[in-house]
C-alpha positions as CSV (number, residue, x, y, z in Angstrom):
1,M,31.2,0.3,27.6
2,T,33.6,-2.4,28.7
3,K,32.2,-6.0,28.7
4,R,33.4,-6.6,32.3
5,K,30.7,-7.0,35.0
6,A,29.8,-3.9,36.9
7,D,31.2,-5.4,40.2
8,E,34.6,-5.8,38.5
9,M,34.8,-2.1,37.6
10,S,36.6,0.3,40.0
11,F,34.9,3.3,41.5
12,F,36.7,5.7,39.2
13,E,35.7,3.6,36.2
14,H,32.1,3.8,37.3
15,L,32.6,7.5,37.7
16,G,34.1,7.8,34.3
17,E,31.2,5.9,32.8
18,L,28.7,8.1,34.6
19,R,30.4,11.2,33.2
20,K,30.3,9.8,29.7
21,R,26.6,9.1,29.9
22,I,25.9,12.6,31.3
23,A,28.0,14.2,28.6
24,W,26.0,12.3,25.9
25,S,22.7,13.3,27.5
26,L,23.7,16.9,27.7
27,A,24.8,16.7,24.0
28,F,21.3,15.5,23.0
29,V,19.6,18.2,25.2
30,F,21.8,20.9,23.6
31,A,21.0,19.6,20.0
32,F,17.2,19.7,20.8
33,F,17.7,23.1,22.5
34,L,19.0,24.6,19.3
35,A,16.1,23.0,17.4
36,S,13.6,24.3,19.9
37,W,15.1,27.8,19.8
38,S,14.2,28.1,16.2
39,V,10.5,27.8,17.0
40,V,10.6,29.1,20.6
41,G,7.9,31.7,19.9
42,R,5.4,29.0,18.9
43,L,6.5,26.9,21.9
44,Y,5.9,29.8,24.3
45,H,2.4,30.4,22.8
46,W,1.5,26.7,23.2
47,L,2.8,26.6,26.8
48,S,1.0,29.8,27.8
49,L,-2.4,28.8,26.3
50,P,-3.7,27.2,29.6
51,V,-3.7,30.7,31.2
52,L,-4.2,33.0,28.2
53,K,-7.6,31.5,27.4
54,F,-8.8,32.6,30.9
55,L,-7.4,36.2,30.7
56,P,-9.3,39.1,29.4
57,P,-8.0,40.6,26.1
58,G,-5.8,43.7,26.2
59,P,-6.0,46.9,24.2
60,D,-4.9,45.1,21.0
61,G,-7.5,42.4,21.5
62,R,-5.0,39.7,22.7
63,A,-4.4,38.3,26.1
64,K,-0.8,38.6,27.2
65,L,1.4,37.9,30.2
66,A,3.6,40.7,31.7
67,F,7.2,41.1,32.5
68,T,9.0,43.3,35.0
69,S,12.6,43.4,33.8
70,L,14.3,43.8,30.4
71,S,16.0,40.4,30.5
72,E,12.9,38.5,31.7
73,P,11.5,37.7,28.2
74,F,14.9,36.4,27.0
75,M,15.4,34.2,30.0
76,M,11.8,33.0,29.6
77,Y,12.5,31.9,26.0
78,V,15.6,30.1,27.3
79,K,13.6,28.2,29.8
80,V,10.9,27.3,27.3
81,A,13.5,26.0,24.8
82,F,15.2,24.1,27.6
83,I,12.1,22.3,28.9
84,S,11.1,21.5,25.4
85,S,14.5,20.0,24.7
86,L,14.3,17.9,27.9
87,F,11.1,16.3,26.8
88,A,12.2,15.9,23.2
89,A,15.5,14.3,24.3
90,S,14.0,12.1,26.9
91,P,14.2,8.8,24.8
92,F,18.0,9.4,24.3
93,I,18.5,10.4,28.0
94,F,16.7,7.2,29.2
95,H,18.8,5.2,26.7
96,Q,22.0,6.6,28.3
97,L,20.6,5.7,31.7
98,W,20.1,2.1,30.5
99,L,23.6,2.0,29.1
100,F,24.9,3.0,32.5
101,I,23.0,0.4,34.6
102,S,23.0,-2.4,32.0
103,P,26.5,-3.8,33.0
104,A,24.9,-4.8,36.4
105,L,22.3,-6.9,34.6
106,F,22.3,-10.5,33.4
107,P,22.6,-11.0,29.6
108,R,18.9,-12.0,29.3
109,E,17.9,-8.8,31.2
110,K,19.9,-6.6,28.8
111,R,17.5,-7.5,26.1
112,W,14.9,-5.3,27.9
113,V,16.6,-2.1,26.5
114,F,13.8,-1.3,24.0
115,P,10.9,-1.9,26.4
116,F,12.7,0.1,29.1
117,V,13.4,3.1,26.9
118,L,9.9,3.0,25.4
119,A,8.2,2.7,28.8
120,T,10.2,5.4,30.6
121,T,9.7,7.8,27.6
122,L,6.0,7.0,27.4
123,F,5.3,7.5,31.1
124,F,7.4,10.6,31.2
125,L,5.5,12.2,28.2
126,L,2.2,11.0,29.6
127,G,3.0,12.8,32.9
128,G,3.9,16.0,31.1
129,A,0.7,15.7,29.0
130,F,-1.4,15.2,32.1
131,G,0.1,18.2,33.7
132,Y,-0.4,20.4,30.6
133,F,-3.9,19.3,29.5
134,I,-5.5,18.6,32.9
135,V,-3.7,20.3,35.8
136,F,-2.8,23.6,34.1
137,P,-6.3,24.6,32.9
138,L,-7.9,23.7,36.2
139,A,-5.2,25.5,38.2
140,C,-5.4,28.6,36.1
141,K,-9.2,28.7,36.2
142,F,-9.2,28.3,39.9
143,F,-6.7,31.0,40.7
144,L,-8.2,33.5,38.2
145,N,-11.7,32.9,39.6
146,I,-10.4,33.6,43.1
147,G,-8.9,36.9,41.9
148,R,-11.8,37.9,39.6
149,D,-12.4,41.0,41.7
150,F,-8.8,42.2,41.0
151,T,-6.8,43.1,37.9
152,A,-4.6,40.2,36.9
153,I,-1.0,41.0,36.2
154,I,0.6,37.6,35.7
155,T,4.3,37.8,34.9
156,I,6.0,35.2,32.6
157,E,8.5,34.4,35.4
158,D,5.8,33.4,37.9
159,Y,3.8,31.5,35.4
160,F,6.6,29.5,33.8
161,T,8.2,28.7,37.2
162,L,4.9,27.1,38.2
163,A,4.6,25.4,34.8
164,F,8.0,23.8,34.9
165,R,7.5,22.6,38.5
166,V,4.2,20.9,37.7
167,L,5.3,19.5,34.3
168,F,8.5,17.9,35.7
169,G,6.9,16.9,39.0
170,I,4.1,15.0,37.4
171,A,6.3,13.5,34.7
172,A,8.7,12.2,37.4
173,L,5.8,10.7,39.3
174,F,4.6,8.9,36.2
175,E,7.9,6.9,36.2
176,L,6.7,4.9,39.2
177,P,5.8,1.7,37.3
178,V,9.2,1.7,35.6
179,L,10.9,2.2,38.9
180,V,8.9,-0.7,40.4
181,F,9.8,-2.9,37.5
182,L,13.5,-2.4,38.1
183,L,13.2,-2.9,41.9
184,A,11.1,-6.0,41.3
185,K,13.8,-7.3,38.8
186,L,16.4,-6.8,41.6
187,R,13.9,-8.4,44.1
188,I,14.0,-5.4,46.3
189,V,10.2,-5.1,46.2
190,S,7.5,-7.6,45.4
191,A,3.8,-7.5,44.6
192,R,3.0,-8.8,48.1
193,F,5.0,-6.0,49.7
194,L,3.2,-3.3,47.6
195,V,-0.2,-4.8,48.5
196,R,0.7,-4.9,52.2
197,Y,1.5,-1.2,52.2
198,L,-1.2,0.0,49.9
199,K,-3.1,1.9,52.5
200,Y,0.0,3.7,53.6
201,A,0.9,4.4,50.0
202,I,-2.5,6.1,49.4
203,V,-1.9,8.4,52.4
204,V,1.6,9.3,51.1
205,I,0.2,9.8,47.7
206,F,-2.3,12.3,48.9
207,I,0.4,14.1,50.9
208,I,2.6,14.3,47.8
209,A,-0.4,15.6,45.8
210,A,-1.1,18.3,48.4
211,V,2.6,19.4,48.2
212,I,2.9,19.6,44.5
213,T,-0.7,20.7,43.6
214,P,-0.6,24.3,42.6
215,T,-4.1,24.9,44.1
216,P,-5.3,24.2,47.7
217,D,-8.7,22.7,46.8
218,M,-9.4,19.0,47.2
219,V,-10.7,18.6,43.7
220,T,-7.4,19.4,42.1
221,Q,-5.5,17.4,44.7
222,T,-7.7,14.4,43.9
223,L,-6.9,14.9,40.2
224,F,-3.3,14.5,41.1
225,A,-3.8,11.6,43.5
226,V,-6.1,9.4,41.5
227,P,-3.6,8.8,38.6
228,M,-0.8,8.2,41.1
229,I,-3.0,5.6,42.9
230,L,-3.7,3.9,39.5
231,L,0.0,3.9,38.7
232,Y,0.7,2.3,42.1
233,L,-1.9,-0.4,41.3
234,L,-0.3,-0.9,37.9
235,S,3.0,-1.2,39.7
236,I,1.6,-4.1,41.7
237,L,0.6,-5.9,38.5
238,I,4.0,-5.2,37.0
239,A,5.7,-6.6,40.1
240,R,3.6,-9.7,39.9
241,V,4.4,-10.2,36.2
242,V,8.2,-9.7,36.9
243,N,8.2,-12.3,39.7
244,P,5.4,-14.8,38.8
245,G,6.9,-17.4,41.2
246,E,6.2,-15.3,44.2
247,K,2.7,-16.7,44.7
248,E,4.0,-20.2,44.5
249,E,6.8,-19.5,47.0
250,K,4.2,-18.0,49.4
251,G,2.2,-21.2,49.1
252,R,5.2,-23.4,49.8
253,E,5.9,-21.3,52.9
254,K,2.4,-21.8,54.3
255,A,2.6,-25.6,53.5
256,E,5.8,-25.8,55.6
């Protein structure tokens, strides 16, 4: 990366830098994809456990998902290896993201590279873990209880489409504190702003939870919403830490 400031770079130089970072990110994803493919059978079994433990055993004594086309199992394995590679490569992807935005930062702000990569990776993985360990079992149990009077024929396409949507959706939502940190650094948002719109944020959070929740019941939606509200409150604290002088400026404004 050139040492010139970001505002001194032309549009095409920015575009070239973005292409470079995307290429490196794809290279990391491809490397982890190959590694994941070597153990894709184990990864499939691990990702399918939330639903398999609620399914009745088949003729061979094992619960299994179904498929309706010859190519479906192969494409499912490709998706499993791909989603695994994205989570495994997330630290390197976030590092490439930092390298892209760092030219716009001051020298002292560029020292935040390690906390940024660590925080984005941690929240991303926490979001994925929350989706896998909390949401999946509850969603699978709810749906199967509703259909207990019928024979369950769950295809791997339907299940993993839902799984990928929930995993990535929640993982992305868990990046809220990091996003607020960056916006607070740029003085686009402040702790006072976030507190002022807290009640509206709670309404929006429950709307988002209702959209991405795989079940229509309020219990599961609340399980989505409560962590997001806690993340929003954490974001307020982060914004306050990033701009500690905000309270003093507000006091001076009142004094005037």
